[in-house]
C-alpha positions as CSV (number, residue, x, y, z in Angstrom):
1,M,-43.6,-5.1,-96.3
2,L,-44.0,-4.2,-99.7
3,D,-43.4,-0.6,-100.7
4,Q,-44.8,1.7,-103.3
5,S,-41.7,1.1,-105.7
6,F,-42.9,-2.6,-105.9
7,W,-46.2,-1.9,-106.8
8,L,-44.8,0.8,-109.4
9,R,-42.5,-1.6,-110.8
10,H,-44.7,-4.6,-111.2
11,T,-47.9,-3.4,-112.2
12,R,-47.4,-3.9,-115.6
13,D,-46.3,-7.3,-115.5
14,L,-49.3,-8.1,-112.6
15,L,-52.1,-6.6,-115.3
16,S,-51.0,-8.5,-118.3
17,S,-52.7,-11.7,-117.5
18,G,-56.5,-11.9,-117.1
19,T,-56.1,-14.3,-113.8
20,Q,-54.0,-11.8,-112.2
21,K,-56.3,-9.0,-112.8
22,R,-59.2,-11.3,-111.3
23,Y,-57.5,-11.8,-108.5
24,I,-56.6,-7.9,-108.0
25,V,-60.4,-7.6,-107.9
26,L,-61.2,-9.9,-105.7
27,I,-58.3,-8.6,-103.1
28,L,-59.3,-5.0,-103.6
29,A,-63.4,-6.2,-102.8
30,L,-62.1,-8.0,-99.5
31,V,-60.3,-4.9,-98.5
32,I,-63.2,-2.7,-98.9
33,L,-65.3,-5.2,-97.5
34,A,-63.4,-5.6,-94.2
35,G,-63.1,-2.0,-93.9
36,Y,-66.9,-1.5,-93.5
37,T,-67.2,-4.6,-91.5
38,V,-65.0,-3.1,-89.0
39,K,-66.7,0.4,-89.0
40,S,-69.9,-1.3,-88.3
41,Q,-68.7,-3.3,-85.6
42,S,-67.0,-0.6,-84.1
43,N,-70.6,1.4,-84.2
44,N,-72.5,-1.2,-82.9
45,S,-70.4,-3.5,-80.6
46,Y,-71.2,-1.6,-77.5
47,N,-73.3,-3.1,-75.0
48,G,-74.2,-1.4,-71.6
49,L,-75.8,-4.8,-69.9
50,D,-71.8,-6.0,-70.3
51,L,-71.5,-3.2,-66.7
52,V,-74.1,-5.3,-65.0
53,D,-72.6,-8.3,-62.6
54,K,-74.6,-11.2,-62.0
55,N,-76.3,-9.8,-59.1
56,G,-77.3,-6.8,-60.9
57,I,-74.8,-4.6,-60.0
58,I,-73.8,-1.7,-62.4
59,R,-70.0,-1.1,-62.3
60,K,-69.4,2.5,-63.3
61,P,-67.6,3.0,-66.7
62,A,-64.1,4.1,-66.4
63,D,-64.1,5.6,-70.1
64,Y,-67.3,7.8,-70.3
65,R,-66.0,11.0,-70.4
66,D,-64.0,9.9,-73.6
67,R,-66.1,7.0,-75.3
68,Y,-69.9,8.7,-74.2
69,Q,-71.6,11.1,-75.7
70,A,-72.4,14.7,-73.7
71,L,-76.3,15.0,-73.6
72,G,-76.4,18.3,-71.6
73,V,-76.1,20.1,-68.2
74,F,-78.5,20.9,-65.5
75,S,-77.5,23.7,-63.2
76,V,-79.0,22.9,-59.9
77,A,-79.5,25.5,-56.7
78,N,-80.1,23.5,-53.6
79,L,-82.4,24.7,-50.5
80,S,-78.7,26.2,-49.0
81,G,-78.0,28.2,-52.0
82,D,-75.3,26.2,-53.3
83,T,-75.1,25.5,-56.7
84,E,-73.9,22.4,-58.2
85,L,-73.9,21.1,-62.4
86,H,-75.5,17.9,-63.5
87,Y,-73.4,16.5,-66.6
88,T,-75.1,13.5,-68.2
89,Y,-73.2,11.3,-70.6
90,A,-74.9,8.6,-72.5
91,S,-73.6,5.4,-74.2
92,P,-72.7,5.7,-77.9
93,G,-75.6,5.7,-80.2
94,T,-78.1,6.7,-77.5
95,A,-78.9,10.3,-79.2
96,E,-79.3,9.0,-82.9
97,Y,-81.4,6.1,-81.5
98,Y,-83.8,8.6,-79.4
99,R,-84.0,10.9,-82.4
100,K,-85.2,8.2,-84.6
101,N,-87.2,6.0,-82.3
102,G,-88.2,8.7,-79.6
103,K,-87.1,6.4,-76.8
104,F,-83.9,5.2,-75.2
105,A,-82.8,1.7,-76.5
106,D,-82.5,-1.1,-74.6
107,G,-78.9,-1.2,-72.9
108,T,-78.5,2.2,-72.7
109,V,-76.5,3.4,-70.2
110,L,-77.0,7.0,-68.6
111,V,-73.9,8.6,-66.4
112,K,-75.2,11.9,-64.5
113,E,-71.9,13.4,-62.7
114,V,-72.8,15.8,-59.9
115,F,-70.0,18.4,-59.3
116,A,-69.7,21.1,-57.0
117,T,-69.2,24.4,-58.3
118,G,-66.5,27.5,-57.7
119,H,-67.9,30.9,-58.4
120,A,-67.1,34.4,-58.9
121,Q,-68.0,37.7,-60.6
122,M,-66.8,38.0,-63.8
123,T,-67.2,40.4,-66.4
124,T,-69.5,38.3,-68.4
125,G,-71.6,38.2,-65.2
126,D,-72.1,35.5,-62.2
127,A,-70.0,32.6,-62.9
128,H,-69.9,28.8,-61.8
129,W,-67.9,26.4,-62.8
130,A,-67.3,22.5,-62.0
131,S,-64.6,22.1,-59.0
132,G,-65.0,18.4,-58.0
133,T,-67.2,15.7,-58.7
134,K,-69.7,14.9,-55.6
135,V,-71.9,11.8,-56.9
136,W,-72.3,9.8,-59.7
137,F,-75.9,8.3,-60.7
138,L,-76.2,5.5,-63.5
139,L,-78.8,4.2,-65.2
140,I,-79.2,1.3,-67.5
141,K,-82.4,1.0,-70.0
142,D,-84.0,-2.4,-69.3
143,E,-87.0,-3.2,-71.7
144,K,-87.3,-6.7,-70.5
145,G,-87.4,-6.9,-66.8
146,R,-84.1,-8.8,-66.4
147,Y,-84.0,-8.7,-62.5
148,P,-87.0,-9.2,-61.1
149,G,-87.2,-8.3,-57.2
150,N,-84.0,-6.8,-57.4
151,P,-84.5,-3.5,-55.5
152,L,-81.8,-2.0,-57.7
153,W,-84.2,-2.6,-61.0
154,G,-87.3,-1.2,-62.0
155,D,-89.5,0.9,-63.9
156,G,-87.5,0.5,-67.0
157,W,-84.3,1.0,-65.9
158,G,-81.3,-0.3,-63.6
159,W,-80.2,2.5,-61.1
160,A,-76.9,2.8,-59.4
161,L,-75.1,5.3,-57.0
162,Y,-71.6,6.3,-56.3
163,K,-69.9,8.6,-54.1
164,S,-66.7,10.5,-54.3
165,D,-65.1,9.0,-51.1
166,A,-65.6,5.5,-52.3
167,P,-65.7,6.3,-56.3
168,D,-65.9,2.4,-57.2
169,K,-68.4,1.2,-54.7
170,Q,-71.8,1.2,-56.1
171,V,-74.0,2.2,-52.3
172,A,-77.7,2.5,-53.4
173,T,-79.8,-0.1,-51.6
174,D,-83.3,0.5,-53.2
175,Y,-84.3,2.6,-56.3
176,K,-87.4,3.3,-54.7
177,K,-86.0,4.9,-51.9
178,D,-82.6,6.1,-53.1
179,C,-83.5,7.2,-56.9
180,I,-86.5,7.4,-58.1
181,G,-87.8,10.5,-55.8
182,C,-85.9,12.7,-58.0
183,H,-87.3,11.3,-61.0
184,I,-90.7,11.6,-60.2
185,P,-91.8,15.0,-62.2
186,A,-90.1,13.3,-65.4
187,K,-92.2,10.4,-65.4
188,A,-94.1,11.1,-68.5
189,T,-90.9,11.1,-70.6
190,D,-89.8,7.4,-69.2
191,W,-88.2,9.0,-66.0
192,I,-85.7,11.1,-67.7
193,Y,-85.8,14.9,-67.8
194,V,-85.3,15.2,-71.6
195,Q,-85.9,18.8,-72.0
196,G,-82.3,19.1,-70.6
197,Y,-80.7,17.4,-73.3
198,P,-81.2,19.1,-77.0
199,V,-79.3,16.4,-78.5
200,L,-82.1,14.4,-78.2
201,G,-84.3,16.6,-80.3
202,K,-84.3,16.8,-84.0
203,K,-81.6,18.4,-85.8
């Protein structure tokens, strides 16, 4: 590898030739272009449909906590009085696209991780915190109707459900029975409760 001293020693010689000057300019241009290309590819290379197998089963992404963007959290108290925290993550670029276009891009992945909660009275008030994952719900935006007749695809989305006792096994059998019932109040916003996701709004 050429160190800094090499360049310092030979800069004057390199610049003494017009041809060599042109080579240097060309090399610098290529380096800048290569850096721009790599950055562009890294920003746009994510394809959520890569999570789908030939049967339309959606795989839970292993890196969603690190790579996906947090959209927001709902605190949900069920009929028994137990509180859950529903964290929703979105594949890279989701929020930016939504802010510009007012909709989810084809291939967008949403992961909702539902946590049980711990609970205590603290100096700040009645506090609840996530204490363990119960289930994961997954959605992939499908504008093209890629899986007609598949009971896990419809109403513009692919649907999946994973439970903590078998975190790698997709257990939903029919999105109309297992999934969409909870989304009916959000039908007007493409079945998603966007009011709980402030990053989708204008900055």
